[in-house]
N, C-alpha and C positions, 0 to 999 in steps of 0.2 A: 508438391509445393505446399499444400495445406498442412501436411505433416510437419514440415520444417517451420512454418509460421507458428503452428501450435506449440512446438517445442520452444521457440524463441519467446513466445508469450508466457509460457509457464516459467521459464527462467527469469523473465522480467518480473513476473508476479512474485516469485520467491524472493527476489532481491528487494522489491518494494515492501513485502511483508516483513522482512528482517528490519528494515529501517523504521517501519511503522511500529513494530514491537519495541524497538530500541527507544524511539521517541515516547511511546506510551509509558514505558517503564520509568523513564526520566521524569515525566510529568506525574506519574503515580507516586513516585518517591518524594516529591515535593509536598504532597498532602494538601489538605484544605486549610487555608488560613485567611486572615483578614486582608493581608496585603502581600504582594510578591515583588521581588527585585526585578529589574529590567531584564536580566538574563533569564530569569524564570519565565517571564512573559514571552520571551523569544522562543523558549522551549514549547510553550503552548501553541504559539503561532506556527512553529514547524510541524507540530502534530496535526494541526488543522489543515495545513497545506498538503501533507502526505495522504490524508484520508481520501480526498477526491481522486488523486492520482492513482491510488491503489484500486479504487472502484472502477476507474476507466480501464486499467490494465485487466482487471478481473472480467469486465464486460467483454473486452476484446477476446480474451481467452475462451470464454464461454461461446462466443460467436463462432470462432474458428473451430472449436471442438464440435459444435453442432454441424458445421459444414463438413468437417472431416468424417463424422459418423454418417451423415446423410450420403456421402459419396462412396461409402464402402458397400 
C-alpha cells in the first residue's frame, strides 16, 4: 500500500512541478518593471499559490518515502 501511495505522490509532485515551472517562466519573462498589468499580477498570484501546494506534496512524498524505506 505504501508503495502505491508513494508512486501517486511522486506523480502528483511531478505534475505540480511542471505547473510551478511554467508559472515561474511566465513571471520571469515579464521582468522587473515599475508597474504591471492586471493579467501580469494574476500570473504572480498564481505562482504564489502554486508554491505552498508544491511544498505540501513534496512533504507528503518524503513522509511516505521514509515510511516505505522503514518498512523494508
